[in-house]
N, C-alpha and C positions, 0 to 999 in steps of 0.2 A: 268351366261356365263363366258368364262375365255379364254384368250390366252396367247401365252407365245412364248417366243424368248429363246436364248440361256441363258441367266442369268437373264431374267426377268420374271415375271408373273401379267396379268391382272386379275384382279375379279371385276364384277359390282354386286353390292348390288338391291334388289328389291325396295329400296327407291330414286334410280337413281343414288347412288353414286358410285364411282370406287376407286380401291387402286391398286397401281403397286408396287409388291415385288421384291426387289432383291433376287436372290437364292443364299444364301452362304452355306458354307460346315455347318456351325451351324444351317442352318435352315432358312426360310424367314424373309428378313428384309424390313419393309416399307420404301420406297423409297420417295413415294408422292402419295395424294388424290385427290380428288374433286368430281365433280359432271357431269353428261352427260345431266340434264335437262336445262342449259342453251342453247346448240346447238338445243335441240329438240323444245325450244320456238320458237328461231331464225328460225328455218325450218317451224315452223307454219305460222308466221308472212311473212315471205319472198315467200313462194308458196300460202299464200290465194288467192291473184287476177289472178295469172298467170297461174293456173290448175284447177280453179275453185273448191279451197277449201275452205270452209266457216268456220268461226272461231266458229261458233255454232255446227260443225259438230261433229261425234264421233269419226272421223277418228283421229289419232295422230299418229307422228312419231315412227319408231319401229326401234329397233337396228339390223340393218343388219351386222355387223362385228366390234370388237373392237380387236387392236392388236398392236404389237410392231414392227416398221420396223425395218431392217438390220441397220438404223442410228440411232437407238434409239429413234425416235419418235413416240408418243403414237399417231395412228391413228382411227378415228372413222368414220363409215359410217353407215347414217339414211337411211330410206326409207319412204316413205309417200304416199300411195295410192291416186290415182287422179280420179275424177269422171268420166273418160272414161275406167274405168277397167285397169289402166296403172298403173305408178308409178314414181315417182321420187326420185332419189338419189343424197344425198350430202354428200361430206366428208371432215372432219374436222381433225386438228393436235392440239395437246395441246402443248402450250407454257409454259413451266414451269417457267421460268423468270417471265411473266404477270401474271400467273396461271389463263391462260382464252385459250378458244378455238378459233381456226382460221379456217373460213371454207374455205378451197383450191380448192374445186371442186364441180360444181352444174351440172346434168345432162341436166337440163334445160333451161343452160344457153350458150349461144353465137352458138345457133342453126345454125345459118346462117354463119357462120366464114367459110371460105376457108378451114382453119386447124381441124376443128372440125369431129370427126369420131367415131362412134359408134363401130367399127371394132377392134379387138386388132390389134395393128402396132404399130412398134417401129420409124416409119418414122417422126413423130412429137413428141418432147421432150423426145427420148433417148429411153434408154431399162432399167437400172437399178435404176434410181433417183426416189427418193422418191415421187416426183411431178407427173412424170410418170407412178408409179404403182398406186397411188391412182386415177389417172383421167381414167386408163385402167378399173379398176374396176366399178367406177362411170357411165361411160358413158355406157360400155357393160350392167350393169342390169338397166339403166334407159328406158323408153318406150316413149320419148315426139317428138321423129323424124318425127312421121305421123302428129301431129298438126302443126308442124313447116313447113313441106312441105306443106300443105294447106294455111296457113297462106303466104307462099312464093308465091305461085302460084297465089293468088290475087291480088298482087302489079303489079304496070306498069313496064316495061323493065327498064326504068329510075330508079323507085323506088328501085327495085332488087338490081342494080348496087351500089347506092349509099347506102342502106341499108347494102349489104354485107360488102362493103369498111370501114364503121363505125363499124359494129360489128367485122369483123378481126382485125381491128387496137386496138380496145378495150380487143378482147380477147389475142392478143399479150401483150398488156401492162399488163393486169391481170397475164399472166402466168409469165412475167419477175418480178414482185412484189412477187408472190408466191414463187418463186425460192430464191428471196433474204430470203422471211421469214424462209425458209425450209434450208437455208446454200448452194443450190445446184448450185454450179459454173458451172458444165458441162452442167446442162438446162436451166443457163443463158444465156449461149453463144449460145445454140441452138436457144432458142427463140428470141434472140437479132438478128440472123440471118436470122430468118424466118419474124421476123419485117421490116429488112431492105430490105427482097425479096420483102415484099408487098407494101413498101413504094416507091419502085424502079420499080416495075410493073406500079403503078399509077402514078409515075412521079412526086413525092409528093417530088421535091428538098428544099423546105423551112424546110420541117420537118425532113430530112435527114442532111441539115446542122446545124439544132437546136440539133439533136441526137447526131451528132458529138461533137459539143462544147459542150455539158453537158458531155460527158466522157472524154475529154480533160481538163474540168474545165474552160472553156472560158467563162467570163461573156456574159450573154445573154440579149435579150431584155426586160427582164422581170425586170431588176434592175429600182430603183427608181432614174431618173436624179435629181430630185428636192432634196431629203435628202440623195443621193448617198448610201442609202442602198438596197439591194437585198430583191424583194419580193421572198417569198417562191414559188418554180416551184412544179408543179405537177408531175414534171418527177424527183422528189427527190430520188424515188427508184433506179433509172439508176447509179447516181455517188455513192451514198452511196452504193449500190449493188456491184459496182466495187470495193470500200474500203474494204467493209466487207468481200468480197468472196476473196479478195487477188489477182485479175485479173490485168493483164496489160492490160489499156486502148488502146495504141498503136497497140498492136498485134489483140484486139477484131476489132478493126477499119479495119486494114487490112486483116485481115483473114476472118471476117464476114459481113463486111458493104461494103468496096468497091468491093469485087468480085459480088455481087449482084447489084450494081449502074453500074458497066460495062457491064451489059445485056442489058441495056437502052441506046442505043445511044444519047438520049436527056439529058444524066445525065454525057454525055463524058466531058463536059468540067468543070463541078464540081468534076468530079471524080480525074481528074488531078490535080485540085487546091487542094483539099483535102490531095491527095498524098505528093503534094509540101511542105504544111504546115505539114504535119507530120515529114519530115526530118530537118525541122528546129526547131521544138519542144524540 
């Protein structure tokens, strides 16, 4: 199996290895190589319990697509048949510096999120970004929506609301981390705006305050008062992402966060407070 972009060609061998060649005027030259077996094994382990797929089954992940994106990312999509005659798709991107695959998209994850859709759309995640393109391919090719709907209907009204809030928040945080991993500044901004929209809708003032502090580099409550050292925050990807992607934290807050907060009157006082702080920083 092979795929090519304007300057590169990918070859997958029967033993699970892959090689990426740069097409030069003198002929193909090996750029880097690796194996697709690790992501295949990862998919078997991660999908075993959630789709009724057992380790002793003869079904194994199949190569659905491998290609090089316009941003020169090596993209891999694997498909795994489910017990209900459907299939789950997972998308991976190869990190050349780490010489490892990163799972970026999963058709069976975040099904209850407000921002999950299996329809082709550019409403969430932009249109030309690597993350958006991979999500479109994976979500549109999966078939886990029916099982998620049945699971959702079994919950009580209170459980539905709580579950959707938790999953939506996790979905946004996952997309933010993946945007950083792919170096996609535009998609990072889109997902941080969606994240702020969700937090503002549910009125989570504490998390919004914390998010702004992280972006501005303000010491948070995670600091260790006894030793004076800051404990690592699970939100490291937000502050590191802004630095790595070369984004302006103040502009993100003004453009993506404060407008969403202004839609909730209960957050008006906090919005004004944050706006004043931005002028002083």
